[in-house]
N, CA, C and O of each residue as an XYZ file, in Angstrom:
856
protein
N      -0.012     -8.768    -27.355
C       0.934     -8.265    -26.809
C       2.335     -8.648    -27.439
O       2.475     -9.834    -27.143
N       3.350     -8.270    -28.100
C       4.435     -8.604    -28.653
C       5.687     -8.899    -27.253
O       5.411     -8.873    -26.053
N       6.868     -9.128    -27.777
C       7.842     -9.766    -26.409
C       8.368     -8.238    -25.797
O       8.500     -7.789    -24.659
N       8.638     -7.583    -27.457
C       9.072     -6.236    -27.467
C       8.228     -5.825    -26.661
O       8.775     -5.670    -25.569
N       6.813     -5.480    -26.624
C       6.267     -4.669    -26.029
C       5.629     -4.476    -24.497
O       5.296     -3.632    -23.665
N       5.725     -6.105    -24.803
C       5.479     -6.552    -22.627
C       7.138     -6.131    -21.616
O       7.324     -6.078    -20.400
N       8.162     -5.882    -22.889
C       9.216     -5.332    -21.591
C       9.830     -3.915    -21.828
O      10.752     -3.478    -21.139
N       9.140     -3.107    -23.044
C       8.748     -1.872    -23.398
C       7.671     -1.339    -21.939
O       7.510     -0.368    -21.200
N       7.283     -2.337    -22.109
C       5.856     -1.403    -20.837
C       6.295     -1.833    -19.192
O       5.831     -1.148    -18.281
N       7.471     -3.332    -18.790
C       7.842     -3.588    -17.656
C       8.894     -2.320    -17.762
O       9.072     -1.460    -16.899
N       9.447     -2.412    -18.851
C      10.654     -1.118    -18.161
C       9.959      0.323    -17.737
O      10.322      1.046    -16.808
N       8.949      0.537    -18.587
C       8.292      1.479    -18.793
C       7.407      1.649    -17.065
O       7.548      2.653    -16.367
N       6.626      0.567    -16.705
C       6.610      0.549    -15.303
C       7.826      1.005    -14.399
O       8.026      2.088    -13.848
N       8.701     -0.355    -14.421
C      10.248     -0.016    -13.282
C       9.712      1.349    -13.174
O       8.694      1.562    -12.515
N      10.512      2.529    -13.950
C      10.306      3.734    -14.214
C       9.860      4.665    -13.488
O      10.339      5.662    -12.948
N       8.548      4.031    -13.582
C       7.654      5.166    -13.738
C       6.784      4.573    -11.948
O       5.693      4.934    -11.507
N       7.787      3.612    -11.328
C       7.441      3.340     -9.674
C       8.713      3.686     -9.104
O       8.771      4.367     -8.080
N       9.708      3.275     -9.681
C      10.994      4.298     -8.820
C      11.233      5.994     -9.284
O      12.273      6.616     -9.068
N      10.329      6.399     -9.784
C      10.774      7.914     -9.860
C       9.399      7.965     -9.306
O       9.375      9.116     -8.870
N       7.906      7.299     -8.973
C       6.942      8.245     -7.844
C       7.179      7.604     -6.459
O       6.460      7.907     -5.507
N       8.074      6.820     -6.363
C       8.529      6.148     -4.474
C       9.240      6.962     -4.045
O       9.689      6.724     -2.923
N       9.734      8.495     -4.844
C      10.985      8.762     -3.465
C      10.650     10.013     -4.327
O      10.321      9.909     -5.509
N      10.776     11.498     -3.510
C      10.630     12.596     -3.378
C      11.391     12.980     -2.846
O      11.700     12.314     -1.858
N      12.181     14.236     -3.100
C      12.860     15.096     -2.536
C      12.362     16.136     -2.919
O      11.655     16.265     -3.919
N      12.831     17.355     -1.813
C      12.315     18.274     -2.331
C      12.793     20.250     -1.665
O      13.688     20.096     -2.496
N      12.916     21.084     -1.318
C      13.643     22.009     -1.032
C      11.968     22.664     -1.116
O      11.302     22.084     -1.974
N      11.124     23.907     -0.262
C      10.536     24.401     -0.312
C      10.555     26.068      1.077
O      11.465     26.450      1.813
N       9.338     26.541      0.904
C      10.129     27.346      1.594
C       7.961     27.566      2.628
O       6.857     27.445      2.097
N       8.327     27.901      4.135
C       7.345     28.292      4.666
C       6.481     29.593      5.350
O       6.528     30.249      4.310
N       6.147     29.988      5.762
C       5.918     31.466      5.716
C       4.886     31.320      7.419
O       3.696     31.220      7.717
N       6.446     31.402      8.289
C       5.531     31.307      9.082
C       4.240     31.372      9.855
O       3.713     32.323      9.279
N       3.257     30.935     10.911
C       1.457     30.554     10.312
C       1.301     30.300      9.352
O       0.126     29.962      9.496
N       1.510     30.125      8.230
C       1.342     29.142      7.243
C       1.242     27.634      7.540
O       1.775     26.898      8.370
N       0.753     27.537      6.992
C       0.306     25.576      6.506
C       0.277     25.361      5.632
O      -0.538     25.927      4.904
N       1.411     24.117      4.990
C       1.818     23.412      3.965
C       2.060     21.602      3.672
O       3.019     20.853      3.858
N       0.641     21.397      3.124
C       1.333     19.470      3.205
C       1.154     19.628      1.765
O       0.940     20.538      0.963
N       1.400     17.872      1.771
C       2.322     17.143      0.781
C       2.028     16.116      0.140
O       3.068     15.461      0.208
N       1.172     15.424     -0.546
C       0.816     13.908     -0.613
C       1.366     13.201     -0.742
O       2.454     13.744     -0.937
N       1.511     12.162     -0.803
C       1.578     10.746     -1.907
C       0.924      9.971     -1.230
O       0.496      9.797     -0.089
N       0.953      9.465     -2.393
C       0.104      7.088     -2.697
C       0.305      6.669     -2.026
O       1.431      7.159     -1.950
N       0.249      5.719     -0.827
C       0.823      5.073     -0.474
C      -0.009      3.445     -0.759
O      -1.219      3.472     -0.984
N       0.565      2.386     -0.734
C       0.058      1.069     -0.432
C       0.259      0.587      0.008
O       1.471      0.448      0.175
N      -1.077     -0.625      1.051
C      -1.268     -0.886      1.816
C      -0.020     -1.930      1.982
O      -0.161     -3.036      1.460
N       0.924     -1.706      2.525
C       2.164     -2.777      3.849
C       3.595     -2.458      3.434
O       4.729     -2.836      3.727
N       2.889     -1.405      2.445
C       4.239     -0.679      1.642
C       5.341      0.442      3.273
O       4.829      1.400      3.852
N       6.205      0.116      3.462
C       7.696      0.556      3.735
C       7.687      2.368      3.006
O       7.799      2.776      1.850
N       7.489      3.105      4.387
C       7.835      4.450      4.138
C       9.099      5.403      5.030
O       9.365      4.819      6.081
N       9.498      6.038      4.944
C      10.221      6.447      5.313
C      10.387      8.037      5.220
O      10.708      8.455      4.107
N      10.200      9.033      6.299
C      10.624     10.862      5.311
C      11.733     11.225      6.939
O      11.976     10.750      8.048
N      12.100     12.422      6.019
C      13.301     12.786      6.832
C      13.208     14.572      6.498
O      13.384     14.804      5.302
N      13.018     15.555      7.173
C      12.537     16.752      7.158
C      13.995     17.382      8.109
O      14.444     16.724      9.047
N      14.608     18.737      7.684
C      15.364     19.856      9.007
C      15.140     20.915      8.307
O      14.979     20.922      7.086
N      15.119     21.754      8.947
C      14.789     23.698      8.888
C      16.833     23.813      8.487
O      17.821     23.401      9.095
N      16.520     25.058      6.386
C      17.625     24.516      6.542
C      18.357     25.944      6.911
O      18.079     26.973      6.295
N      19.624     25.889      8.319
C      20.404     27.326      9.014
C      21.180     27.873      7.719
O      22.068     27.631      6.901
N      19.909     29.056      8.251
C      19.733     30.764      7.530
C      22.146     31.202      7.957
O      22.951     31.633      7.131
N      22.381     30.887      9.215
C      23.240     31.226      9.291
C      24.444     29.804      9.597
O      24.714     29.316     10.695
N      24.880     29.483      8.529
C      25.893     28.008      8.963
C      27.174     28.330     10.416
O      28.082     29.034     10.858
N      26.657     27.635     10.522
C      27.459     27.738     11.597
C      26.872     28.546     13.228
O      27.454     28.685     14.304
N      25.883     28.833     12.897
C      25.122     29.089     13.886
C      24.240     28.338     14.689
O      23.685     27.553     13.920
N      23.743     28.138     16.052
C      22.564     27.321     16.120
C      20.999     28.296     15.480
O      21.342     29.445     15.201
N      19.758     28.095     15.272
C      19.053     27.814     14.372
C      18.662     29.344     15.839
O      19.002     29.571     17.001
N      17.706     30.052     14.678
C      17.017     31.127     15.911
C      16.322     30.162     16.791
O      16.666     29.004     17.030
N      15.196     30.868     17.281
C      14.397     29.811     18.207
C      13.009     30.354     17.810
O      12.112     30.001     18.576
N      12.496     31.443     16.370
C      11.565     31.744     15.892
C      11.172     30.866     14.406
O      10.413     31.262     13.521
N      11.854     29.708     14.441
C      12.883     28.062     13.174
C      12.246     27.392     13.669
O      12.859     26.361     13.393
N      11.339     27.035     14.302
C      10.434     25.527     14.814
C       9.783     25.588     13.864
O       9.584     26.556     13.130
N       9.228     24.093     13.773
C       8.147     23.351     13.123
C       7.400     22.517     13.548
O       7.646     21.925     14.599
N       6.480     22.319     12.930
C       4.450     21.680     13.905
C       4.479     20.274     12.850
O       3.450     20.440     12.195
N       5.146     18.939     12.334
C       5.153     18.124     11.597
C       3.610     16.697     11.974
O       3.697     15.846     12.860
N       2.378     16.860     11.006
C       2.089     16.144     11.098
C       1.564     14.628      9.944
O       1.984     14.864      8.811
N       1.214     13.995      9.970
C       1.471     13.126      9.001
C       0.256     12.507      9.087
O      -0.121     12.891     10.195
N      -0.793     11.653      8.562
C      -1.951     11.389      8.729
C      -2.480     10.462      7.449
O      -2.293     10.894      6.311
N      -2.751      9.939      7.531
C      -3.571      9.063      6.453
C      -5.223      9.098      5.401
O      -6.160      9.384      6.147
N      -5.672      8.876      3.956
C      -6.657      9.703      3.411
C      -7.455      9.520      4.234
O      -8.227     10.412      3.885
N      -8.183      8.835      5.539
C      -9.206      8.133      6.731
C      -8.857      9.056      7.905
O      -9.593      8.934      8.885
N      -7.919      9.909      7.980
C      -7.815     10.771      9.065
C      -6.687     10.066     10.471
O      -6.380     10.666     11.501
N      -6.249      8.616     10.054
C      -5.218      8.696     11.178
C      -3.753      8.821     11.085
O      -2.784      8.534     10.382
N      -4.230      9.589     12.520
C      -2.066      9.514     12.712
C      -0.698      9.151     12.046
O      -0.731      8.248     12.882
N       0.315      8.991     11.456
C       1.254      7.716     11.731
C       2.626      8.835     12.366
O       3.623      8.113     12.350
N       2.913      9.820     12.732
C       3.828     10.839     12.472
C       3.330     12.696     13.183
O       2.483     13.486     12.766
N       4.199     12.788     14.230
C       3.602     13.868     15.232
C       4.378     14.683     16.182
O       4.441     14.372     17.371
N       4.927     15.640     15.730
C       6.159     16.338     16.118
C       5.783     18.471     16.667
O       5.730     19.438     15.908
N       5.665     18.440     17.709
C       5.769     20.009     17.458
C       7.447     20.729     18.311
O       8.307     20.596     19.182
N       6.923     21.511     17.174
C       8.016     22.744     17.547
C       9.827     21.846     17.997
O      10.646     21.667     18.899
N       9.414     21.472     16.111
C      11.335     20.774     16.096
C      12.178     21.277     15.159
O      11.561     21.870     14.274
N      13.625     21.260     14.987
C      13.768     22.049     14.079
C      14.370     20.577     13.274
O      14.685     21.083     12.197
N      14.588     19.642     13.186
C      14.224     18.335     12.397
C      13.715     17.124     12.868
O      13.076     17.113     13.921
N      14.025     15.518     11.864
C      12.685     14.787     12.785
C      13.176     13.794     11.476
O      14.123     13.836     10.691
N      12.015     12.880     11.676
C      12.004     11.819     10.710
C      10.633     10.585     11.201
O      10.280     10.050     12.251
N      10.309     10.568     10.149
C       9.593      9.153     10.710
C       9.571      7.737     10.012
O       8.378      7.714     10.315
N       9.720      6.810      9.512
C       9.644      4.972      9.422
C       7.636      4.861      9.750
O       7.002      4.864     10.805
N       7.266      4.789      8.541
C       6.434      3.166      9.389
C       5.472      2.290      8.206
O       5.539      2.312      6.977
N       5.247      2.100      8.435
C       4.131      0.517      7.052
C       2.651      0.766      6.880
O       1.756      0.576      7.704
N       2.585      1.150      5.855
C       1.030      1.939      5.863
C      -0.148      1.044      6.118
O      -0.611      0.903      4.986
N      -0.787      0.464      6.812
C      -1.908      0.107      6.722
C      -2.991      0.208      6.034
O      -3.923     -0.519      6.380
N      -3.177      1.090      4.915
C      -4.791      1.313      4.284
C      -3.743      2.206      3.222
O      -2.942      3.129      3.372
N      -4.154      1.508      2.254
C      -4.199      2.218      0.697
C      -4.546      4.137      1.030
O      -5.249      4.498      1.974
N      -4.068      4.851      0.315
C      -4.598      6.315     -0.426
C      -3.801      7.613     -0.214
O      -3.142      8.101     -1.132
N      -3.834      7.863      0.343
C      -3.170      9.757     -0.010
C      -2.433      9.894      1.208
O      -2.906     10.188      2.306
N      -1.961      9.801      1.098
C      -0.680     10.027      2.748
C      -0.758     11.822      3.341
O       0.301     12.398      3.094
N      -1.682     12.611      3.961
C      -0.076     14.066      3.930
C       0.472     14.323      4.787
O      -0.006     14.029      5.883
N       1.751     15.001      4.702
C       2.576     15.568      5.977
C       2.240     17.241      5.892
O       2.733     18.284      5.463
N       1.465     16.910      6.359
C       1.435     18.653      7.240
C       2.426     19.428      7.360
O       3.343     18.644      7.113
N       3.106     20.830      7.650
C       3.783     21.631      7.971
C       3.487     22.914      8.579
O       3.383     23.890      7.836
N       3.364     23.017      9.595
C       3.203     24.106     10.125
C       4.227     24.685     10.753
O       5.064     24.038     11.382
N       4.245     26.617     10.564
C       5.240     27.099     10.871
C       4.606     28.286     12.586
O       3.445     28.691     12.641
N       5.602     28.588     13.674
C       3.944     29.333     14.894
C       4.535     30.438     14.797
O       5.761     30.516     14.879
N       3.780     31.442     14.610
C       2.970     32.756     14.063
C       4.083     33.540     14.565
O       3.770     33.747     15.737
N       4.922     33.955     14.404
C       6.339     35.521     14.380
C       5.857     36.982     14.357
O       4.633     36.961     14.230
N       6.273     38.113     14.422
C       6.376     38.989     14.572
C       7.474     39.988     14.357
O       7.709     40.723     15.316
N       8.333     40.178     13.049
C       8.049     40.161     11.910
C       7.653     38.595     11.750
O       8.031     37.755     12.567
N       6.686     38.218     10.378
C       7.386     37.103      9.779
C       8.374     36.570      9.193
O       9.106     37.245      8.471
N       8.548     35.405      9.377
C      10.171     34.846      8.590
C       9.319     33.526      7.271
O       8.377     32.884      6.807
N      10.250     33.816      7.311
C      10.218     31.811      6.384
C      11.793     31.563      6.324
O      12.919     32.035      6.170
N      10.751     30.123      6.638
C      12.030     29.112      6.360
C      12.176     27.651      5.846
O      11.191     26.927      5.991
N      12.988     27.274      5.421
C      13.373     26.511      4.119
C      13.810     24.971      4.207
O      14.903     24.405      4.185
N      12.661     24.598      4.301
C      12.854     23.121      4.717
C      13.454     22.032      3.345
O      13.146     21.998      2.154
N      14.348     21.286      4.101
C      14.402     20.059      3.518
C      13.873     18.908      3.271
O      14.682     18.060      3.647
N      12.833     18.358      2.786
C      12.055     16.661      2.863
C      12.619     15.869      1.597
O      12.812     15.908      0.382
N      12.718     15.262      2.551
C      12.749     13.325      1.393
C      12.195     12.459      2.629
O      12.447     12.250      3.816
N      10.909     11.923      1.205
C      10.107     11.134      1.240
C      10.022     10.058      0.613
O       9.280     10.250     -0.350
N      10.464      8.797      0.649
C      10.708      8.107      0.013
C       9.276      7.198      0.684
O       8.647      7.293      1.738
N       9.148      6.127     -0.773
C       8.324      4.792     -0.148
C       8.697      3.369     -0.731
O       9.896      3.296     -1.000
N       7.995      2.256     -0.985
C       8.153      0.720     -0.956
C       9.810      0.880     -1.422
O      10.357      1.121     -0.347
N      10.614      0.870     -2.220
C      11.513     -0.407     -2.142
C      12.386      0.976     -2.392
O      13.525      0.571     -2.161
N      12.444      1.646     -2.554
C      12.712      3.481     -2.862
C      13.648      4.196     -1.316
O      14.400      5.132     -1.044
N      12.705      2.544     -0.369
C      12.714      3.263      1.312
C      13.778      2.918      2.065
O      14.455      3.509      2.906
N      13.790      1.280      1.347
C      15.102      0.431      2.122
C      15.871      0.836      2.228
O      16.150      1.804      1.520
N      17.082      0.176      3.576
C      18.163      0.772      3.693
C      19.540     -0.172      2.996
O      20.308     -1.117      3.177
N      19.302      0.472      2.461
C      20.195     -1.264      1.590
C      21.129     -1.762      2.011
O      21.378     -2.923      2.337
N      22.371      0.250      2.012
C      23.200     -0.284      2.982
C      23.476     -1.326      4.249
O      24.498     -1.887      4.646
N      22.095     -1.327      4.698
C      22.100     -2.281      5.848
C      22.329     -3.139      6.091
O      23.095     -3.589      6.943
N      21.167     -3.927      4.777
C      21.174     -4.667      4.022
C      22.376     -5.787      3.506
O      22.475     -7.014      3.521
N      23.151     -4.746      3.084
C      24.601     -5.332      2.973
C      25.328     -5.543      4.044
O      26.168     -6.441      4.104
N      25.051     -4.669      5.061
C      26.698     -4.776      5.854
C      25.630     -6.179      7.183
O      26.235     -7.224      7.423
N      24.214     -5.989      7.838
C      24.531     -7.722      7.675
C      23.836     -8.777      6.965
O      22.933     -9.571      7.231
N      24.466     -8.547      6.111
C      24.129     -9.922      4.906
C      24.764    -10.565      5.336
O      24.619    -11.568      6.035
N      26.303     -9.573      4.612
C      27.888     -9.500      4.556
C      27.161     -9.540      3.333
O      26.220    -10.178      3.805
N      26.808     -9.364      2.048
C      26.670     -9.567      0.701
C      27.385     -9.134     -0.120
O      28.000     -8.068     -0.091
N      27.380     -9.307     -0.295
C      29.053     -8.247     -2.029
C      27.322     -7.986     -2.885
O      26.200     -8.491     -2.852
N      28.201     -6.648     -3.735
C      27.608     -6.169     -4.331
C      27.156     -6.341     -5.600
O      26.690     -5.459     -6.321
N      27.370     -8.049     -5.989
C      26.078     -8.936     -7.323
C      24.873     -9.019     -6.559
O      23.768     -8.671     -6.975
N      25.121     -9.495     -5.416
C      24.029    -10.078     -4.311
C      23.056     -8.607     -4.148
O      21.844     -8.457     -4.300
N      23.674     -8.039     -3.934
C      23.167     -6.890     -3.273
C      22.493     -6.075     -4.463
O      21.807     -5.087     -4.200
N      22.677     -6.465     -5.678
C      21.839     -6.092     -7.059
C      20.306     -6.678     -6.929
O      19.222     -6.097     -6.978
N      20.750     -8.459     -6.690
C      19.995     -8.783     -6.822
C      18.244     -8.567     -6.365
O      17.159     -8.672     -6.936
N      18.780     -8.180     -4.892
C      18.712     -8.380     -3.683
C      17.525     -7.258     -4.659
O      16.356     -7.408     -5.012
N      18.418     -6.263     -4.815
C      17.512     -5.015     -4.698
C      16.501     -4.633     -6.532
O      15.877     -3.587     -6.709
N      16.605     -5.648     -7.498
C      15.797     -6.260     -8.846
C      15.027     -6.880     -8.051
O      13.939     -6.346     -8.267
N      14.790     -8.082     -6.847
C      14.454     -9.005     -7.121
C      12.620     -7.440     -6.250
O      11.476     -7.197     -6.636
N      13.467     -6.948     -5.113
C      11.865     -6.434     -4.903
C      10.956     -6.030     -5.762
O       9.763     -6.263     -5.962
N      12.422     -4.858     -6.589
C      11.805     -4.221     -7.201
C      10.725     -4.402     -8.891
O      10.076     -3.695     -9.662
N      11.236     -6.190     -8.653
C      10.155     -6.995     -9.477
C       8.461     -6.850     -9.095
O       7.404     -6.610     -9.680
N       9.198     -7.316     -7.043
C       8.293     -7.535     -6.330
C       7.450     -6.356     -6.026
O       6.254     -6.478     -5.759
N       8.110     -5.122     -6.067
C       7.214     -4.381     -6.503
C       6.080     -3.859     -7.669
O       4.902     -3.773     -8.016
N       7.000     -3.686     -7.850
C       6.565     -4.418     -9.965
C       4.838     -4.733     -9.665
O       3.773     -4.155     -9.883
N       5.143     -5.578     -9.247
C       3.607     -6.689     -9.611
C       3.024     -6.134     -9.175
O       2.132     -5.574     -9.812
N       3.158     -5.965     -7.940
C       2.502     -4.830     -6.457
C       1.253     -4.387     -7.257
O       0.065     -4.706     -7.303
N       2.087     -3.492     -7.875
C       2.089     -2.420     -8.704
C       1.503     -2.497     -9.419
O       1.087     -1.469     -9.953
N       1.083     -3.836     -9.900
C       0.146     -3.754    -11.323
C      -1.424     -4.613    -10.585
O      -2.621     -4.402    -10.783
N      -0.621     -5.710     -9.611
C      -1.923     -6.285     -8.878
C      -2.925     -5.023     -7.934
O      -3.782     -5.380     -7.125
N      -2.853     -4.676     -8.003
C      -3.333     -3.090     -6.954
C      -3.630     -2.049     -8.221
O      -4.552     -1.375     -7.762
N      -3.350     -1.523     -9.611
C      -4.115     -1.113    -10.624
C      -4.695     -2.235    -11.149
O      -5.783     -2.047    -10.604
N      -4.904     -3.528    -11.931
C      -5.721     -4.099    -11.567
C      -6.995     -4.263    -11.206
O      -8.084     -4.225    -11.780
N      -6.331     -4.588     -9.346
C      -8.161     -3.931     -8.620
C      -8.821     -2.877     -8.422
O      -9.993     -2.816     -8.050
N      -7.809     -1.640     -8.759
C      -9.037     -0.227     -9.486
C      -9.734     -0.315    -10.354
O     -10.847      0.209    -10.306
N      -9.249     -1.097    -11.571
C      -9.118     -1.574    -12.736
C     -11.279     -1.673    -12.265
O     -12.276     -0.968    -12.419
N     -10.932     -2.945    -11.705
C     -12.223     -3.868    -11.320
C     -12.784     -3.353    -10.819
O     -13.990     -3.589    -10.890
N     -12.277     -2.243     -9.925
C     -13.080     -1.064     -9.379
C     -13.820      0.087     -9.872
O     -14.558      0.846     -9.243
N     -13.551      0.090    -10.901
C     -14.100      1.341    -11.825
C     -15.148      0.127    -12.790
O     -16.331      0.463    -12.757
N     -14.931     -0.946    -13.459
C     -15.737     -1.511    -14.027
C     -16.605     -1.670    -13.055
O     -15.784     -1.173    -12.284
N     -17.149     -1.808    -12.636
C     -17.722     -2.399    -11.549
C     -18.637     -0.718    -11.359
O     -19.867     -0.653    -11.352
N     -17.788      0.413    -11.233
C     -18.871      1.514    -10.779
C     -19.307      1.606    -11.789
O     -20.488      1.873    -11.566
N     -19.092      1.548    -13.362
C     -19.181      1.888    -14.163
C     -20.094      1.201    -13.825
O     -20.681      1.553    -12.802
N     -20.676     -0.316    -14.704
C     -22.349     -1.015    -15.098
C     -22.784     -0.541    -13.841
O     -23.909     -0.047    -13.907
N     -22.278     -0.524    -12.731
C     -23.350     -0.039    -11.445
C     -24.260      1.463    -12.243
O     -25.368      1.693    -12.728
N     -22.820      2.281    -11.955
C     -23.552      3.570    -13.636
C     -24.312      3.571    -14.163
O     -25.314      4.171    -13.774
N     -24.287      2.792    -15.558
C     -25.056      2.342    -16.613
C     -26.596      1.884    -15.919
O     -27.607      2.522    -16.213
N     -26.631      0.939    -15.157
C     -28.002      0.151    -14.639
C     -29.147      1.176    -14.087
O     -30.368      1.174    -14.241
N     -28.337      1.982    -13.440
C     -28.347      3.177    -12.817
C     -28.870      4.022    -14.167
O     -30.047      3.708    -13.991
N     -28.910      4.680    -15.132
C     -29.097      6.062    -16.009
C     -30.197      4.976    -16.406
O     -31.324      5.202    -15.963
N     -29.993      3.607    -17.328
C     -31.687      2.474    -18.064
C     -31.711      3.161    -16.689
O     -31.153      4.223    -16.412
N     -32.474      2.360    -15.840
C     -33.373      2.324    -14.803
C     -34.236      3.984    -15.204
O     -35.362      4.083    -15.690
N     -33.168      5.305    -14.769
C     -33.628      6.726    -14.655
C     -34.089      6.606    -15.853
O     -35.319      6.591    -15.875
N     -33.410      6.483    -17.213
C     -34.149      7.133    -18.636
C     -35.980      5.891    -18.789
O     -37.020      6.292    -19.310
N     -35.751      4.312    -18.089
C     -36.577      4.096    -18.755
C     -38.580      5.204    -18.110
O     -39.593      5.646    -18.652
N     -37.688      5.031    -16.046
C     -38.692      5.968    -14.929
C     -38.866      7.214    -15.941
O     -39.970      7.751    -16.034
N     -37.750      7.674    -16.709
C     -37.908      9.479    -17.382
C     -39.209      9.325    -18.739
O     -40.128     10.126    -18.913
N     -38.965      8.210    -19.471
C     -39.698      7.533    -20.515
C     -41.224      7.283    -19.252
O     -41.970      8.211    -18.942
N     -41.307      6.443    -18.941
C     -42.902      6.981    -18.234
C     -43.300      7.843    -17.504
O     -44.479      7.992    -17.182
N     -42.286      8.581    -17.117
C     -43.510      9.993    -16.439
C     -43.335     11.040    -17.237
O     -43.504     12.139    -16.708
N     -43.013     11.007    -18.483
C     -43.553     11.544    -19.744
C     -44.397     11.225    -20.659
O     -45.353     11.867    -21.096
N     -43.866      9.835    -21.033
C     -46.045      9.106    -21.694
C     -46.719      9.720    -20.178
O     -47.241     10.828    -20.301
N     -46.750      9.227    -19.038
C     -47.996      9.235    -18.231
C     -48.293     10.556    -18.396
O     -49.337     10.965    -17.887
N     -47.282     11.644    -19.268
C     -48.185     12.678    -18.854
C     -48.461     13.317    -19.702
O     -49.313     14.193    -19.553
N     -47.824     13.103    -20.924
C     -49.263     13.656    -22.082
C     -49.955     12.913    -22.349
O     -50.888     13.393    -22.993
N     -50.053     11.462    -22.126
C     -51.603     11.021    -21.615
C     -52.444     11.259    -20.842
O     -53.504     10.634    -20.827
N     -52.158     12.229    -20.017
C     -53.274     12.586    -18.248
C     -53.827     13.955    -19.758
O     -54.911     13.906    -20.339
N     -52.863     14.865    -19.994
C     -52.667     16.102    -21.264
C     -53.735     15.920    -22.329
O     -54.704     16.633    -22.588
N     -53.087     14.160    -23.186
C     -54.402     14.617    -23.922
C     -55.724     14.011    -23.377
O     -56.606     14.327    -24.175
N     -56.019     13.591    -22.795
C     -57.420     13.308    -21.948
C     -57.374     15.033    -21.059
O     -58.357     15.761    -21.204
N     -56.798     15.269    -20.641
C     -58.084     16.531    -19.933
C     -57.930     17.455    -20.538
O     -58.313     18.509    -20.030
N     -56.926     17.510    -22.700
C     -58.382     18.041    -23.134
C     -58.973     17.619    -24.421
O     -59.366     18.287    -25.377
N     -58.929     16.042    -24.157
C     -60.297     15.813    -24.149
C     -61.977     16.195    -24.090
O     -62.980     16.482    -24.742
N     -61.065     15.804    -21.983
C     -62.204     15.830    -21.969
C     -63.169     16.817    -21.602
O     -64.362     16.656    -21.347
N     -62.281     18.169    -21.615
C     -61.830     19.815    -22.021
C     -63.168     20.157    -23.262
O     -64.140     20.887    -23.070
N     -62.904     19.532    -24.282
C     -64.006     19.848    -25.371
C     -64.596     19.078    -25.393
O     -65.092     19.150    -26.517
N     -65.138     17.943    -24.750
C     -66.021     16.885    -24.372
C     -67.157     18.436    -24.228
O     -67.718     19.230    -24.983
N     -67.010     18.184    -22.774
C     -67.032     19.749    -21.891
C     -68.159     21.007    -23.455
O     -69.255     21.513    -23.699
N     -67.223     20.890    -23.806
C     -67.849     22.664    -24.617
C     -68.600     22.533    -25.735
O     -69.232     23.311    -26.449
N     -68.256     20.658    -25.713
C     -69.267     19.632    -27.049
C     -68.649     20.708    -28.521
O     -69.246     21.238    -29.458
N     -66.735     20.645    -27.979
C     -66.482     21.519    -29.824
C     -66.222     19.977    -30.438
O     -65.784     19.895    -31.585
N     -66.577     18.384    -29.435
C     -65.252     17.052    -30.359
C     -67.290     16.116    -30.280
O     -67.470     14.989    -30.742
């Protein structure tokens, strides 16, 4: 691979990594229903999320019907956040296991039904870090802050590549194991077919001999 292609691959990986670690959206949720949003997070990755119900009437308190129950769980069923009947909230944790994490929003049933608009911001990895506080606490200038961002981004890219390499090795091992099992299955199928064919020939030969046809 040429140096230009290597740089191009690295830039593409960085862009993909940064775009996939930040998710900000607004969605509608009808009372009595649940909506879940998934995010693929690597082990030891920092993740932060903020959510709030959009006030349909500016300057006035939210209606009593506008309440949320929010749960964040891993693909193994472990709970990382749980808030009941809230108007807004946030969560932050370091993932102890890799996989898809689910943020589920549920609005209490209401008659007549109401529709809630929810703002949700979910960030992981480099995008989840509070760079403003880093700059304040470290008393660093803009250039140093940018260097810190670039360094953390490069580390994240390296971790992402190691993660993908590990997943690729797992898939290769799975393919090899599957191919071996398929080879044994094919061999057993051939043995069974030949055995059945041999039994049929022996049965027909015995039948014809009894009938004195051969």
